[in-house]
Structures are given as C-alpha cells and as structure tokens.
C-alpha positions in Angstrom: 95.8 20.6 -56.1 95.1 23.0 -53.2 96.1 21.9 -49.8 93.9 22.2 -46.8 94.9 25.2 -44.6 96.3 22.9 -41.9 98.3 20.9 -44.3 99.6 24.0 -46.1 100.7 25.5 -42.7 102.4 22.2 -41.7 104.1 21.9 -45.1 105.3 25.6 -45.1 106.7 25.4 -41.5 108.4 22.0 -42.1 110.1 23.5 -45.2 111.1 26.6 -43.2 112.5 24.7 -40.3 114.5 22.4 -42.7 115.7 25.5 -44.6 116.9 27.2 -41.4 118.6 24.0 -40.2 120.5 23.6 -43.6 121.4 27.3 -43.6 122.7 27.3 -40.0 124.6 24.0 -40.5 125.7 24.4 -44.2 126.9 27.9 -44.4 129.9 27.4 -42.0 130.9 24.3 -44.0 130.7 26.2 -47.2 132.8 29.1 -46.1 135.1 26.8 -44.2 135.9 24.9 -47.4 138.9 27.1 -47.9 138.1 29.0 -51.0 134.4 28.7 -51.9 134.8 30.2 -55.3 134.3 27.6 -58.0 136.9 27.0 -60.8 139.6 29.0 -58.9 141.7 26.2 -57.6 143.2 23.6 -59.9 143.0 21.1 -57.0 139.2 21.0 -57.2 137.6 18.3 -59.3 134.8 19.0 -61.7 132.2 17.7 -59.3 133.7 19.9 -56.5 133.4 22.9 -58.8 129.8 22.1 -59.8 128.8 21.8 -56.1 130.6 25.0 -55.3 128.5 26.6 -58.0 125.3 25.0 -56.7 125.6 26.0 -53.1 125.1 29.7 -53.4 122.0 29.1 -55.5 120.7 26.6 -52.9 121.4 28.9 -50.0 119.7 31.8 -51.8 116.7 29.5 -52.5 116.6 28.4 -48.8 116.4 32.0 -47.6 114.0 33.1 -50.4 111.7 30.2 -49.7 110.6 31.8 -46.5 109.0 34.6 -48.5 108.4 33.3 -52.0 107.9 29.5 -51.8 107.8 28.8 -55.5 110.9 30.8 -56.4 112.9 29.5 -53.5 111.8 25.9 -54.2 112.9 26.1 -57.8 116.2 27.7 -56.8 116.8 24.7 -54.6 115.3 21.8 -56.6 116.8 22.5 -60.0 120.5 23.0 -59.1 120.5 20.4 -56.3 118.7 17.9 -58.6 121.3 18.5 -61.3 124.2 18.1 -58.9 122.7 14.8 -57.6 122.3 13.5 -61.2 125.9 14.6 -62.0 127.1 12.7 -58.8 125.3 9.6 -59.9 126.7 9.8 -63.4 130.3 10.6 -62.5 130.8 8.8 -59.2 127.9 6.4 -59.4 126.8 7.4 -55.9 124.2 9.6 -54.4 125.3 12.6 -52.2 122.8 11.7 -49.4 123.2 14.8 -47.3 121.9 16.9 -50.2 118.6 15.1 -50.0 117.7 17.4 -47.0 117.8 20.7 -48.8 116.1 18.9 -51.8 113.3 17.9 -49.5 113.0 21.5 -48.2 112.8 22.7 -51.8 110.1 20.1 -52.7 108.2 21.2 -49.6 108.5 24.9 -50.6 107.2 24.0 -54.1 104.3 22.0 -52.6 103.4 25.0 -50.3 103.7 27.4 -53.2 101.6 25.4 -55.6 99.2 24.2 -52.9 97.8 27.6 -52.1 94.1 28.0 -52.8 94.5 31.4 -54.5 97.7 30.6 -56.4 97.6 31.4 -60.1 
C-alpha cells in the first residue's frame, strides 16, 4: 500500500536516523570484540559465531538502506530475524538490543514498498 508523501518521508528519515545510530554505536563494539571473524576462535559459542556472521550483513544493510531501501531492509531483517530466532531456540531469550536494527530494517522495507511508483 503506498504511503502518503509525508508518511513516506517520516518513515524514511526515521529508518535512516536509526541506521546511523546503530552504525555509529555498533561498529566500535563489533571491531572491539577482539577478533570479529566468525568460526576462527574455539572459545566462541555457536550463537557467538552466528552473530559474528550476521553483523557484517546487518551493517551493510544499514548503510545500503540509505540508497536502496528494499535491498537494505532485506539485508537487515532476514539475518537479524534468523539470529533472534536462533537465540530464542538455543538460549530461550530474546536479544533485545537487536530489535533496534530490526526496526530500522522494517522501516526501510516499509519505505521501499510504500513508494507510489514502486514496481
């Protein structure tokens, strides 16, 4: 369903601001993790390795969403959603901080699919 121009603009800028905040806050933590390469350290659990695989896709999606909302949104929603499901299955808990980039991804998708001339 197409969004009104005002709602589309608000959705797009909310997603962009959230994406920028996650990038500025999350990248230092990702690189400060020690060795951000997944499956390289035997001390990492399966869930740690999965999240270390998800983060680069998520960061790429957050940056790409500024220019290509649909592609960026899918690069965020699919991996982060899979990681959240894995966390629920393995640890029976939700990784609450990851809901912020998930929200940005959903907003990017809403903006991308809410354009009047999308097709």
